[in-house]
Backbone atoms as SQL, in Angstrom:
CREATE TABLE atoms (id INTEGER PRIMARY KEY, chain TEXT, resi INTEGER, resn TEXT, atom TEXT, x REAL, y REAL, z REAL);
INSERT INTO atoms VALUES
  (1, 'A', 1, 'VAL', 'N', -2.191, 18.181, 5.072),
  (2, 'A', 1, 'VAL', 'CA', -1.701, 16.829, 5.287),
  (3, 'A', 1, 'VAL', 'C', -1.108, 16.298, 3.981),
  (4, 'A', 2, 'GLN', 'N', 0.066, 15.736, 4.084),
  (5, 'A', 2, 'GLN', 'CA', 0.698, 15.120, 2.913),
  (6, 'A', 2, 'GLN', 'C', 1.101, 13.691, 3.254),
  (7, 'A', 3, 'LEU', 'N', 0.859, 12.780, 2.314),
  (8, 'A', 3, 'LEU', 'CA', 1.332, 11.425, 2.446),
  (9, 'A', 3, 'LEU', 'C', 2.616, 11.275, 1.654),
  (10, 'A', 4, 'GLN', 'N', 3.568, 10.622, 2.268),
  (11, 'A', 4, 'GLN', 'CA', 4.854, 10.413, 1.616),
  (12, 'A', 4, 'GLN', 'C', 5.087, 8.920, 1.462),
  (13, 'A', 5, 'ALA', 'N', 5.118, 8.467, 0.206),
  (14, 'A', 5, 'ALA', 'CA', 5.446, 7.080, -0.091),
  (15, 'A', 5, 'ALA', 'C', 6.894, 7.027, -0.543),
  (16, 'A', 6, 'SER', 'N', 7.626, 6.066, -0.030),
  (17, 'A', 6, 'SER', 'CA', 9.038, 5.955, -0.375),
  (18, 'A', 6, 'SER', 'C', 9.466, 4.493, -0.375),
  (19, 'A', 7, 'GLY', 'N', 10.664, 4.253, -0.879),
  (20, 'A', 7, 'GLY', 'CA', 11.238, 2.920, -0.838),
  (21, 'A', 7, 'GLY', 'C', 11.281, 2.210, -2.174),
  (22, 'A', 8, 'GLY', 'N', 10.727, 2.807, -3.189),
  (23, 'A', 8, 'GLY', 'CA', 10.760, 2.172, -4.495),
  (24, 'A', 8, 'GLY', 'C', 12.161, 2.151, -5.076),
  (25, 'A', 9, 'GLY', 'N', 12.326, 1.393, -6.143),
  (26, 'A', 9, 'GLY', 'CA', 13.621, 1.305, -6.782),
  (27, 'A', 9, 'GLY', 'C', 13.654, 0.186, -7.797),
  (28, 'A', 10, 'LEU', 'N', 14.857, -0.132, -8.218),
  (29, 'A', 10, 'LEU', 'CA', 15.081, -1.198, -9.201),
  (30, 'A', 10, 'LEU', 'C', 15.585, -2.444, -8.481),
  (31, 'A', 11, 'VAL', 'N', 14.959, -3.565, -8.770),
  (32, 'A', 11, 'VAL', 'CA', 15.347, -4.818, -8.130),
  (33, 'A', 11, 'VAL', 'C', 15.231, -5.932, -9.163),
  (34, 'A', 12, 'GLN', 'N', 16.007, -6.971, -8.979),
  (35, 'A', 12, 'GLN', 'CA', 15.938, -8.111, -9.889),
  (36, 'A', 12, 'GLN', 'C', 14.802, -9.051, -9.493),
  (37, 'A', 13, 'THR', 'N', 14.381, -9.850, -10.436),
  (38, 'A', 13, 'THR', 'CA', 13.358, -10.867, -10.157),
  (39, 'A', 13, 'THR', 'C', 13.771, -11.728, -8.973),
  (40, 'A', 14, 'GLY', 'N', 12.830, -11.923, -8.073),
  (41, 'A', 14, 'GLY', 'CA', 13.102, -12.685, -6.862),
  (42, 'A', 14, 'GLY', 'C', 13.562, -11.854, -5.694),
  (43, 'A', 15, 'GLY', 'N', 13.829, -10.599, -5.935),
  (44, 'A', 15, 'GLY', 'CA', 14.308, -9.718, -4.888),
  (45, 'A', 15, 'GLY', 'C', 13.194, -9.160, -4.027),
  (46, 'A', 16, 'SER', 'N', 13.582, -8.286, -3.110),
  (47, 'A', 16, 'SER', 'CA', 12.654, -7.709, -2.142),
  (48, 'A', 16, 'SER', 'C', 12.833, -6.203, -2.056),
  (49, 'A', 17, 'LEU', 'N', 11.756, -5.547, -1.695),
  (50, 'A', 17, 'LEU', 'CA', 11.770, -4.120, -1.384),
  (51, 'A', 17, 'LEU', 'C', 10.796, -3.883, -0.250),
  (52, 'A', 18, 'ARG', 'N', 11.032, -2.825, 0.498),
  (53, 'A', 18, 'ARG', 'CA', 10.071, -2.404, 1.524),
  (54, 'A', 18, 'ARG', 'C', 9.683, -0.959, 1.263),
  (55, 'A', 19, 'LEU', 'N', 8.420, -0.760, 1.062),
  (56, 'A', 19, 'LEU', 'CA', 7.881, 0.582, 0.868),
  (57, 'A', 19, 'LEU', 'C', 7.386, 1.136, 2.193),
  (58, 'A', 20, 'SER', 'N', 7.480, 2.452, 2.333),
  (59, 'A', 20, 'SER', 'CA', 7.022, 3.127, 3.539),
  (60, 'A', 20, 'SER', 'C', 6.013, 4.206, 3.178),
  (61, 'A', 21, 'CYS', 'N', 5.057, 4.391, 4.056),
  (62, 'A', 21, 'CYS', 'CA', 4.049, 5.441, 3.887),
  (63, 'A', 21, 'CYS', 'C', 3.927, 6.176, 5.210),
  (64, 'A', 22, 'ALA', 'N', 4.159, 7.477, 5.184),
  (65, 'A', 22, 'ALA', 'CA', 4.044, 8.297, 6.379),
  (66, 'A', 22, 'ALA', 'C', 3.280, 9.559, 6.027),
  (67, 'A', 23, 'ALA', 'N', 2.689, 10.161, 7.053),
  (68, 'A', 23, 'ALA', 'CA', 1.921, 11.372, 6.848),
  (69, 'A', 23, 'ALA', 'C', 2.547, 12.517, 7.627),
  (70, 'A', 24, 'SER', 'N', 2.543, 13.666, 7.025),
  (71, 'A', 24, 'SER', 'CA', 2.961, 14.872, 7.737),
  (72, 'A', 24, 'SER', 'C', 1.717, 15.664, 8.088),
  (73, 'A', 25, 'GLY', 'N', 1.673, 16.122, 9.313),
  (74, 'A', 25, 'GLY', 'CA', 0.538, 16.919, 9.731),
  (75, 'A', 25, 'GLY', 'C', -0.579, 16.135, 10.383),
  (76, 'A', 26, 'ARG', 'N', -0.518, 14.811, 10.285),
  (77, 'A', 26, 'ARG', 'CA', -1.557, 13.984, 10.892),
  (78, 'A', 26, 'ARG', 'C', -1.010, 12.555, 10.975),
  (79, 'A', 27, 'THR', 'N', -1.379, 11.851, 12.045),
  (80, 'A', 27, 'THR', 'CA', -0.918, 10.474, 12.164),
  (81, 'A', 27, 'THR', 'C', -1.773, 9.538, 11.332),
  (82, 'A', 28, 'LEU', 'N', -1.180, 8.446, 10.884),
  (83, 'A', 28, 'LEU', 'CA', -1.927, 7.422, 10.157),
  (84, 'A', 28, 'LEU', 'C', -2.666, 6.471, 11.083),
  (85, 'A', 29, 'ASP', 'N', -2.394, 6.566, 12.376),
  (86, 'A', 29, 'ASP', 'CA', -3.055, 5.681, 13.332),
  (87, 'A', 29, 'ASP', 'C', -4.372, 6.282, 13.764),
  (88, 'A', 30, 'PRO', 'N', -5.430, 5.508, 13.888),
  (89, 'A', 30, 'PRO', 'CA', -5.582, 4.097, 13.550),
  (90, 'A', 30, 'PRO', 'C', -6.360, 3.918, 12.233),
  (91, 'A', 31, 'TYR', 'N', -6.046, 4.730, 11.261),
  (92, 'A', 31, 'TYR', 'CA', -6.882, 4.768, 10.065),
  (93, 'A', 31, 'TYR', 'C', -6.546, 3.670, 9.068),
  (94, 'A', 32, 'ILE', 'N', -7.485, 3.479, 8.143),
  (95, 'A', 32, 'ILE', 'CA', -7.296, 2.471, 7.103),
  (96, 'A', 32, 'ILE', 'C', -6.287, 3.002, 6.095),
  (97, 'A', 33, 'VAL', 'N', -5.266, 2.220, 5.847),
  (98, 'A', 33, 'VAL', 'CA', -4.244, 2.592, 4.874),
  (99, 'A', 33, 'VAL', 'C', -4.110, 1.459, 3.870),
  (100, 'A', 34, 'THR', 'N', -4.085, 1.833, 2.617),
  (101, 'A', 34, 'THR', 'CA', -4.018, 0.850, 1.537),
  (102, 'A', 34, 'THR', 'C', -2.934, 1.228, 0.554),
  (103, 'A', 35, 'TRP', 'N', -2.264, 0.221, 0.071),
  (104, 'A', 35, 'TRP', 'CA', -1.314, 0.393, -1.028),
  (105, 'A', 35, 'TRP', 'C', -2.003, -0.009, -2.329),
  (106, 'A', 36, 'PHE', 'N', -1.863, 0.845, -3.302),
  (107, 'A', 36, 'PHE', 'CA', -2.323, 0.577, -4.660),
  (108, 'A', 36, 'PHE', 'C', -1.110, 0.605, -5.587),
  (109, 'A', 37, 'ARG', 'N', -1.298, 0.084, -6.772),
  (110, 'A', 37, 'ARG', 'CA', -0.258, 0.221, -7.782),
  (111, 'A', 37, 'ARG', 'C', -0.919, 0.455, -9.137),
  (112, 'A', 38, 'GLN', 'N', -0.147, 1.076, -9.997),
  (113, 'A', 38, 'GLN', 'CA', -0.695, 1.412, -11.308),
  (114, 'A', 38, 'GLN', 'C', 0.391, 1.332, -12.362),
  (115, 'A', 39, 'VAL', 'N', 0.064, 0.643, -13.420),
  (116, 'A', 39, 'VAL', 'CA', 0.890, 0.619, -14.617),
  (117, 'A', 39, 'VAL', 'C', 0.272, 1.593, -15.604),
  (118, 'A', 40, 'SER', 'N', 1.096, 2.343, -16.275),
  (119, 'A', 40, 'SER', 'CA', 0.605, 3.346, -17.206),
  (120, 'A', 40, 'SER', 'C', -0.405, 2.748, -18.176),
  (121, 'A', 41, 'GLY', 'N', -1.552, 3.401, -18.282),
  (122, 'A', 41, 'GLY', 'CA', -2.579, 2.940, -19.208),
  (123, 'A', 41, 'GLY', 'C', -3.545, 1.934, -18.629),
  (124, 'A', 42, 'THR', 'N', -3.357, 1.583, -17.371),
  (125, 'A', 42, 'THR', 'CA', -4.254, 0.624, -16.726),
  (126, 'A', 42, 'THR', 'C', -4.873, 1.252, -15.479),
  (127, 'A', 43, 'GLU', 'N', -5.871, 0.577, -14.930),
  (128, 'A', 43, 'GLU', 'CA', -6.512, 1.080, -13.723),
  (129, 'A', 43, 'GLU', 'C', -5.633, 0.838, -12.500),
  (130, 'A', 44, 'ARG', 'N', -5.833, 1.692, -11.503),
  (131, 'A', 44, 'ARG', 'CA', -5.122, 1.522, -10.253),
  (132, 'A', 44, 'ARG', 'C', -5.646, 0.265, -9.548),
  (133, 'A', 45, 'GLU', 'N', -4.743, -0.550, -9.069),
  (134, 'A', 45, 'GLU', 'CA', -5.072, -1.852, -8.490),
  (135, 'A', 45, 'GLU', 'C', -4.778, -1.868, -7.001),
  (136, 'A', 46, 'GLY', 'N', -5.728, -2.353, -6.211),
  (137, 'A', 46, 'GLY', 'CA', -5.498, -2.506, -4.787),
  (138, 'A', 46, 'GLY', 'C', -4.532, -3.631, -4.509),
  (139, 'A', 47, 'VAL', 'N', -3.499, -3.360, -3.719),
  (140, 'A', 47, 'VAL', 'CA', -2.462, -4.347, -3.431),
  (141, 'A', 47, 'VAL', 'C', -2.634, -4.912, -2.030),
  (142, 'A', 48, 'ALA', 'N', -2.709, -4.035, -1.036),
  (143, 'A', 48, 'ALA', 'CA', -2.810, -4.494, 0.351),
  (144, 'A', 48, 'ALA', 'C', -3.394, -3.383, 1.196),
  (145, 'A', 49, 'CYS', 'N', -4.108, -3.799, 2.232),
  (146, 'A', 49, 'CYS', 'CA', -4.804, -2.852, 3.094),
  (147, 'A', 49, 'CYS', 'C', -4.618, -3.270, 4.546),
  (148, 'A', 50, 'ILE', 'N', -4.486, -2.280, 5.431),
  (149, 'A', 50, 'ILE', 'CA', -4.488, -2.551, 6.860),
  (150, 'A', 50, 'ILE', 'C', -5.597, -1.721, 7.479),
  (151, 'A', 51, 'SER', 'N', -6.436, -2.387, 8.252),
  (152, 'A', 51, 'SER', 'CA', -7.611, -1.711, 8.796),
  (153, 'A', 51, 'SER', 'C', -7.291, -1.012, 10.120),
  (154, 'A', 52, 'SER', 'N', -8.299, -0.379, 10.678),
  (155, 'A', 52, 'SER', 'CA', -8.137, 0.321, 11.954),
  (156, 'A', 52, 'SER', 'C', -7.774, -0.633, 13.083),
  (157, 'A', 53, 'SER', 'N', -8.214, -1.878, 12.977),
  (158, 'A', 53, 'SER', 'CA', -7.873, -2.879, 13.995),
  (159, 'A', 53, 'SER', 'C', -6.680, -3.731, 13.575),
  (160, 'A', 54, 'ASP', 'N', -5.985, -3.282, 12.541),
  (161, 'A', 54, 'ASP', 'CA', -4.775, -3.931, 12.029),
  (162, 'A', 54, 'ASP', 'C', -5.037, -5.282, 11.364),
  (163, 'A', 55, 'ASN', 'N', -6.265, -5.529, 10.964),
  (164, 'A', 55, 'ASN', 'CA', -6.500, -6.662, 10.081),
  (165, 'A', 55, 'ASN', 'C', -5.944, -6.303, 8.702),
  (166, 'A', 56, 'THR', 'N', -5.507, -7.321, 7.978),
  (167, 'A', 56, 'THR', 'CA', -4.872, -7.073, 6.688),
  (168, 'A', 56, 'THR', 'C', -5.599, -7.794, 5.564),
  (169, 'A', 57, 'TYR', 'N', -5.541, -7.199, 4.389),
  (170, 'A', 57, 'TYR', 'CA', -6.215, -7.724, 3.209),
  (171, 'A', 57, 'TYR', 'C', -5.260, -7.568, 2.028),
  (172, 'A', 58, 'TYR', 'N', -5.322, -8.541, 1.113),
  (173, 'A', 58, 'TYR', 'CA', -4.382, -8.552, 0.001),
  (174, 'A', 58, 'TYR', 'C', -5.075, -8.862, -1.310),
  (175, 'A', 59, 'GLY', 'N', -4.522, -8.285, -2.372),
  (176, 'A', 59, 'GLY', 'CA', -4.964, -8.684, -3.692),
  (177, 'A', 59, 'GLY', 'C', -4.459, -10.080, -4.011),
  (178, 'A', 60, 'ASP', 'N', -5.173, -10.778, -4.860),
  (179, 'A', 60, 'ASP', 'CA', -4.838, -12.169, -5.159),
  (180, 'A', 60, 'ASP', 'C', -3.435, -12.314, -5.730),
  (181, 'A', 61, 'SER', 'N', -2.993, -11.344, -6.487),
  (182, 'A', 61, 'SER', 'CA', -1.703, -11.470, -7.166),
  (183, 'A', 61, 'SER', 'C', -0.509, -11.319, -6.225),
  (184, 'A', 62, 'VAL', 'N', -0.742, -10.844, -5.013),
  (185, 'A', 62, 'VAL', 'CA', 0.383, -10.610, -4.093),
  (186, 'A', 62, 'VAL', 'C', 0.287, -11.443, -2.813),
  (187, 'A', 63, 'LYS', 'N', -0.792, -12.178, -2.640),
  (188, 'A', 63, 'LYS', 'CA', -0.941, -12.989, -1.426),
  (189, 'A', 63, 'LYS', 'C', 0.226, -13.959, -1.272),
  (190, 'A', 64, 'GLY', 'N', 0.765, -14.001, -0.059),
  (191, 'A', 64, 'GLY', 'CA', 1.884, -14.885, 0.215),
  (192, 'A', 64, 'GLY', 'C', 3.239, -14.284, -0.094),
  (193, 'A', 65, 'ARG', 'N', 3.251, -13.142, -0.790),
  (194, 'A', 65, 'ARG', 'CA', 4.527, -12.501, -1.142),
  (195, 'A', 65, 'ARG', 'C', 4.683, -11.139, -0.484),
  (196, 'A', 66, 'PHE', 'N', 3.594, -10.425, -0.336),
  (197, 'A', 66, 'PHE', 'CA', 3.623, -9.077, 0.227),
  (198, 'A', 66, 'PHE', 'C', 3.022, -9.087, 1.631),
  (199, 'A', 67, 'THR', 'N', 3.542, -8.201, 2.479),
  (200, 'A', 67, 'THR', 'CA', 3.020, -8.058, 3.834),
  (201, 'A', 67, 'THR', 'C', 2.884, -6.581, 4.160),
  (202, 'A', 68, 'ILE', 'N', 1.698, -6.194, 4.573),
  (203, 'A', 68, 'ILE', 'CA', 1.473, -4.825, 5.016),
  (204, 'A', 68, 'ILE', 'C', 1.488, -4.800, 6.535),
  (205, 'A', 69, 'SER', 'N', 2.085, -3.766, 7.093),
  (206, 'A', 69, 'SER', 'CA', 2.169, -3.669, 8.547),
  (207, 'A', 69, 'SER', 'C', 2.171, -2.211, 8.964),
  (208, 'A', 70, 'ARG', 'N', 1.909, -2.012, 10.236),
  (209, 'A', 70, 'ARG', 'CA', 1.850, -0.659, 10.777),
  (210, 'A', 70, 'ARG', 'C', 2.772, -0.568, 11.981),
  (211, 'A', 71, 'ASP', 'N', 3.587, 0.457, 12.012),
  (212, 'A', 71, 'ASP', 'CA', 4.419, 0.746, 13.177),
  (213, 'A', 71, 'ASP', 'C', 3.832, 1.976, 13.858),
  (214, 'A', 72, 'ARG', 'N', 3.166, 1.756, 14.977),
  (215, 'A', 72, 'ARG', 'CA', 2.485, 2.875, 15.646),
  (216, 'A', 72, 'ARG', 'C', 3.472, 3.843, 16.277),
  (217, 'A', 73, 'ALA', 'N', 4.645, 3.367, 16.618),
  (218, 'A', 73, 'ALA', 'CA', 5.632, 4.252, 17.239),
  (219, 'A', 73, 'ALA', 'C', 6.112, 5.312, 16.254),
  (220, 'A', 74, 'SER', 'N', 6.276, 4.905, 15.010),
  (221, 'A', 74, 'SER', 'CA', 6.769, 5.856, 14.006),
  (222, 'A', 74, 'SER', 'C', 5.651, 6.355, 13.092),
  (223, 'A', 75, 'HIS', 'N', 4.412, 5.881, 13.330),
  (224, 'A', 75, 'HIS', 'CA', 3.257, 6.315, 12.529),
  (225, 'A', 75, 'HIS', 'C', 3.483, 6.055, 11.044),
  (226, 'A', 76, 'THR', 'N', 4.016, 4.892, 10.769),
  (227, 'A', 76, 'THR', 'CA', 4.366, 4.534, 9.400),
  (228, 'A', 76, 'THR', 'C', 3.709, 3.206, 9.037),
  (229, 'A', 77, 'VAL', 'N', 3.263, 3.102, 7.802),
  (230, 'A', 77, 'VAL', 'CA', 2.738, 1.845, 7.273),
  (231, 'A', 77, 'VAL', 'C', 3.724, 1.345, 6.229),
  (232, 'A', 78, 'TYR', 'N', 4.049, 0.063, 6.336),
  (233, 'A', 78, 'TYR', 'CA', 5.036, -0.530, 5.447),
  (234, 'A', 78, 'TYR', 'C', 4.387, -1.545, 4.509),
  (235, 'A', 79, 'LEU', 'N', 5.023, -1.731, 3.379),
  (236, 'A', 79, 'LEU', 'CA', 4.663, -2.829, 2.483),
  (237, 'A', 79, 'LEU', 'C', 5.948, -3.578, 2.161),
  (238, 'A', 80, 'GLN', 'N', 6.077, -4.749, 2.772),
  (239, 'A', 80, 'GLN', 'CA', 7.219, -5.609, 2.490),
  (240, 'A', 80, 'GLN', 'C', 6.880, -6.466, 1.278),
  (241, 'A', 81, 'MET', 'N', 7.706, -6.373, 0.259),
  (242, 'A', 81, 'MET', 'CA', 7.439, -7.079, -0.995),
  (243, 'A', 81, 'MET', 'C', 8.572, -8.071, -1.242),
  (244, 'A', 82, 'ASN', 'N', 8.232, -9.327, -1.276),
  (245, 'A', 82, 'ASN', 'CA', 9.201, -10.385, -1.507),
  (246, 'A', 82, 'ASN', 'C', 8.878, -11.131, -2.800),
  (247, 'A', 83, 'SER', 'N', 9.849, -11.880, -3.282),
  (248, 'A', 83, 'SER', 'CA', 9.672, -12.696, -4.490),
  (249, 'A', 83, 'SER', 'C', 9.100, -11.878, -5.638),
  (250, 'A', 84, 'LEU', 'N', 9.686, -10.736, -5.850),
  (251, 'A', 84, 'LEU', 'CA', 9.176, -9.814, -6.862),
  (252, 'A', 84, 'LEU', 'C', 9.382, -10.367, -8.269),
  (253, 'A', 85, 'THR', 'N', 8.443, -10.061, -9.118),
  (254, 'A', 85, 'THR', 'CA', 8.504, -10.451, -10.527),
  (255, 'A', 85, 'THR', 'C', 8.306, -9.205, -11.394),
  (256, 'A', 86, 'PRO', 'N', 8.648, -9.290, -12.665),
  (257, 'A', 86, 'PRO', 'CA', 8.439, -8.129, -13.543),
  (258, 'A', 86, 'PRO', 'C', 6.986, -7.648, -13.563),
  (259, 'A', 87, 'GLU', 'N', 6.042, -8.544, -13.296),
  (260, 'A', 87, 'GLU', 'CA', 4.632, -8.144, -13.260),
  (261, 'A', 87, 'GLU', 'C', 4.312, -7.222, -12.090),
  (262, 'A', 88, 'ASP', 'N', 5.210, -7.114, -11.136),
  (263, 'A', 88, 'ASP', 'CA', 5.016, -6.204, -9.999),
  (264, 'A', 88, 'ASP', 'C', 5.497, -4.793, -10.313),
  (265, 'A', 89, 'THR', 'N', 6.102, -4.603, -11.465),
  (266, 'A', 89, 'THR', 'CA', 6.577, -3.285, -11.858),
  (267, 'A', 89, 'THR', 'C', 5.404, -2.327, -12.006),
  (268, 'A', 90, 'ALA', 'N', 5.467, -1.206, -11.280),
  (269, 'A', 90, 'ALA', 'CA', 4.375, -0.240, -11.277),
  (270, 'A', 90, 'ALA', 'C', 4.777, 0.944, -10.408),
  (271, 'A', 91, 'VAL', 'N', 3.968, 1.979, -10.453),
  (272, 'A', 91, 'VAL', 'CA', 4.053, 3.037, -9.460),
  (273, 'A', 91, 'VAL', 'C', 3.144, 2.643, -8.304),
  (274, 'A', 92, 'TYR', 'N', 3.680, 2.658, -7.116),
  (275, 'A', 92, 'TYR', 'CA', 2.938, 2.261, -5.918),
  (276, 'A', 92, 'TYR', 'C', 2.534, 3.513, -5.147),
  (277, 'A', 93, 'TYR', 'N', 1.262, 3.553, -4.762),
  (278, 'A', 93, 'TYR', 'CA', 0.691, 4.673, -4.019),
  (279, 'A', 93, 'TYR', 'C', 0.147, 4.168, -2.688),
  (280, 'A', 94, 'CYS', 'N', 0.300, 4.977, -1.658),
  (281, 'A', 94, 'CYS', 'CA', -0.440, 4.690, -0.434),
  (282, 'A', 94, 'CYS', 'C', -1.587, 5.691, -0.324),
  (283, 'A', 95, 'ALA', 'N', -2.636, 5.233, 0.286),
  (284, 'A', 95, 'ALA', 'CA', -3.841, 6.052, 0.438),
  (285, 'A', 95, 'ALA', 'C', -4.432, 5.807, 1.815),
  (286, 'A', 96, 'VAL', 'N', -5.086, 6.814, 2.356),
  (287, 'A', 96, 'VAL', 'CA', -5.662, 6.705, 3.697),
  (288, 'A', 96, 'VAL', 'C', -7.132, 7.104, 3.662),
  (289, 'A', 97, 'ASP', 'N', -7.907, 6.377, 4.431),
  (290, 'A', 97, 'ASP', 'CA', -9.317, 6.715, 4.632),
  (291, 'A', 97, 'ASP', 'C', -9.448, 7.243, 6.043),
  (292, 'A', 98, 'TRP', 'N', -9.759, 8.513, 6.191),
  (293, 'A', 98, 'TRP', 'CA', -9.840, 9.137, 7.515),
  (294, 'A', 98, 'TRP', 'C', -11.152, 8.797, 8.244),
  (295, 'A', 99, 'ASP', 'N', -12.073, 8.134, 7.560),
  (296, 'A', 99, 'ASP', 'CA', -13.319, 7.730, 8.198),
  (297, 'A', 99, 'ASP', 'C', -13.209, 6.304, 8.727),
  (298, 'A', 100, 'TYR', 'N', -13.895, 6.059, 9.833),
  (299, 'A', 100, 'TYR', 'CA', -13.873, 4.700, 10.395),
  (300, 'A', 100, 'TYR', 'C', -14.798, 3.798, 9.599),
  (301, 'A', 101, 'ARG', 'N', -14.319, 2.623, 9.278),
  (302, 'A', 101, 'ARG', 'CA', -15.154, 1.573, 8.705),
  (303, 'A', 101, 'ARG', 'C', -14.817, 0.258, 9.418),
  (304, 'A', 102, 'PRO', 'N', -15.822, -0.494, 9.844),
  (305, 'A', 102, 'PRO', 'CA', -15.533, -1.766, 10.514),
  (306, 'A', 102, 'PRO', 'C', -14.940, -2.780, 9.537),
  (307, 'A', 103, 'ASP', 'N', -14.288, -3.768, 10.082),
  (308, 'A', 103, 'ASP', 'CA', -13.645, -4.773, 9.233),
  (309, 'A', 103, 'ASP', 'C', -14.646, -5.502, 8.346),
  (310, 'A', 104, 'SER', 'N', -15.872, -5.631, 8.822),
  (311, 'A', 104, 'SER', 'CA', -16.894, -6.299, 8.005),
  (312, 'A', 104, 'SER', 'C', -17.138, -5.542, 6.700),
  (313, 'A', 105, 'VAL', 'N', -16.870, -4.245, 6.713),
  (314, 'A', 105, 'VAL', 'CA', -17.015, -3.433, 5.497),
  (315, 'A', 105, 'VAL', 'C', -15.686, -3.340, 4.749),
  (316, 'A', 106, 'VAL', 'N', -14.614, -3.156, 5.486),
  (317, 'A', 106, 'VAL', 'CA', -13.301, -3.000, 4.861),
  (318, 'A', 106, 'VAL', 'C', -12.978, -4.202, 3.988),
  (319, 'A', 107, 'GLY', 'N', -13.338, -5.387, 4.482),
  (320, 'A', 107, 'GLY', 'CA', -13.036, -6.605, 3.730),
  (321, 'A', 107, 'GLY', 'C', -13.624, -6.610, 2.335),
  (322, 'A', 108, 'ARG', 'N', -14.723, -5.894, 2.147),
  (323, 'A', 108, 'ARG', 'CA', -15.380, -5.850, 0.837),
  (324, 'A', 108, 'ARG', 'C', -14.985, -4.637, 0.017),
  (325, 'A', 109, 'THR', 'N', -14.633, -3.552, 0.687),
  (326, 'A', 109, 'THR', 'CA', -14.511, -2.274, -0.027),
  (327, 'A', 109, 'THR', 'C', -13.092, -1.762, -0.188),
  (328, 'A', 110, 'TRP', 'N', -12.123, -2.407, 0.452),
  (329, 'A', 110, 'TRP', 'CA', -10.796, -1.796, 0.483),
  (330, 'A', 110, 'TRP', 'C', -10.192, -1.517, -0.887),
  (331, 'A', 111, 'PRO', 'N', -10.455, -2.288, -1.933),
  (332, 'A', 111, 'PRO', 'CA', -9.816, -1.955, -3.222),
  (333, 'A', 111, 'PRO', 'C', -10.460, -0.797, -3.978),
  (334, 'A', 112, 'ASN', 'N', -11.551, -0.261, -3.435),
  (335, 'A', 112, 'ASN', 'CA', -12.272, 0.787, -4.159),
  (336, 'A', 112, 'ASN', 'C', -11.606, 2.136, -3.931),
  (337, 'A', 113, 'ILE', 'N', -11.099, 2.732, -5.006),
  (338, 'A', 113, 'ILE', 'CA', -10.313, 3.953, -4.849),
  (339, 'A', 113, 'ILE', 'C', -11.138, 5.125, -4.326),
  (340, 'A', 114, 'ILE', 'N', -12.453, 5.074, -4.521),
  (341, 'A', 114, 'ILE', 'CA', -13.268, 6.203, -4.079),
  (342, 'A', 114, 'ILE', 'C', -13.387, 6.271, -2.561),
  (343, 'A', 115, 'GLU', 'N', -12.968, 5.218, -1.853),
  (344, 'A', 115, 'GLU', 'CA', -13.078, 5.206, -0.405),
  (345, 'A', 115, 'GLU', 'C', -12.019, 6.066, 0.276),
  (346, 'A', 116, 'TYR', 'N', -11.030, 6.506, -0.451),
  (347, 'A', 116, 'TYR', 'CA', -9.846, 7.103, 0.157),
  (348, 'A', 116, 'TYR', 'C', -9.813, 8.613, -0.026),
  (349, 'A', 117, 'ASP', 'N', -9.368, 9.262, 1.035),
  (350, 'A', 117, 'ASP', 'CA', -9.403, 10.719, 1.102),
  (351, 'A', 117, 'ASP', 'C', -8.087, 11.365, 0.704),
  (352, 'A', 118, 'HIS', 'N', -7.005, 10.649, 0.904),
  (353, 'A', 118, 'HIS', 'CA', -5.689, 11.239, 0.697),
  (354, 'A', 118, 'HIS', 'C', -4.786, 10.214, 0.036),
  (355, 'A', 119, 'TRP', 'N', -3.991, 10.708, -0.902),
  (356, 'A', 119, 'TRP', 'CA', -3.088, 9.842, -1.647),
  (357, 'A', 119, 'TRP', 'C', -1.668, 10.382, -1.590),
  (358, 'A', 120, 'GLY', 'N', -0.716, 9.469, -1.499),
  (359, 'A', 120, 'GLY', 'CA', 0.675, 9.848, -1.624),
  (360, 'A', 120, 'GLY', 'C', 1.039, 10.067, -3.083),
  (361, 'A', 121, 'GLN', 'N', 2.255, 10.506, -3.311),
  (362, 'A', 121, 'GLN', 'CA', 2.673, 10.888, -4.652),
  (363, 'A', 121, 'GLN', 'C', 3.106, 9.710, -5.499),
  (364, 'A', 122, 'GLY', 'N', 3.285, 8.559, -4.908),
  (365, 'A', 122, 'GLY', 'CA', 3.697, 7.385, -5.670),
  (366, 'A', 122, 'GLY', 'C', 5.196, 7.177, -5.646),
  (367, 'A', 123, 'THR', 'N', 5.568, 5.911, -5.646),
  (368, 'A', 123, 'THR', 'CA', 6.979, 5.545, -5.711),
  (369, 'A', 123, 'THR', 'C', 7.114, 4.408, -6.727),
  (370, 'A', 124, 'LEU', 'N', 8.094, 4.529, -7.597),
  (371, 'A', 124, 'LEU', 'CA', 8.231, 3.591, -8.707),
  (372, 'A', 124, 'LEU', 'C', 8.998, 2.347, -8.289),
  (373, 'A', 125, 'VAL', 'N', 8.411, 1.214, -8.574),
  (374, 'A', 125, 'VAL', 'CA', 9.066, -0.081, -8.372),
  (375, 'A', 125, 'VAL', 'C', 9.292, -0.710, -9.740),
  (376, 'A', 126, 'THR', 'N', 10.530, -1.040, -10.023),
  (377, 'A', 126, 'THR', 'CA', 10.873, -1.683, -11.291),
  (378, 'A', 126, 'THR', 'C', 11.567, -3.000, -10.996),
  (379, 'A', 127, 'VAL', 'N', 11.018, -4.070, -11.543),
  (380, 'A', 127, 'VAL', 'CA', 11.591, -5.402, -11.343),
  (381, 'A', 127, 'VAL', 'C', 12.130, -5.878, -12.685),
  (382, 'A', 128, 'SER', 'N', 13.407, -6.107, -12.732),
  (383, 'A', 128, 'SER', 'CA', 14.031, -6.544, -13.978),
  (384, 'A', 128, 'SER', 'C', 14.051, -8.067, -14.061),
  (385, 'A', 129, 'SER', 'N', 13.960, -8.558, -15.289),
  (386, 'A', 129, 'SER', 'CA', 13.950, -10.013, -15.490),
  (387, 'A', 129, 'SER', 'C', 15.364, -10.563, -15.650);
C-alpha cells in the first residue's frame, strides 16, 4: 500500500491550494486520515483529521482557513487551504490509521503521530510574502 500526497506548490500570501491524498492498493474509506506538516528542524504538526464517520478536527493555527474532506467515489481525501500565509510553508504529509477508533477517542488523539500506520511521501507547500 502506498499513499500519494499531491497538490503542493508555490502560492502567494492569501492564495489557496488543494492537497490530495490517495492510496494505491487499498481504499482510504472509511479510515481515519490526517494531514500533518513539518518544517525542517521542527516536529511534525497535526493540521486536520477526518474520522471514520467523517467528523473533522483541526489544529488551532488552521481553523477557519483549512477544510478537510473525503470523496468516497474517488477514495481521495482533500485538504483545501485558503488564506495561506508564509507560516503555512511546510512539507505536508497525509497519514492513515487502519484501525477503527471512535470519535470520542479521535478527538483527543488525532495529532499523535504514533497513531498512524501509513504515511505519504509529502508534498511541499511554499507561501511567498
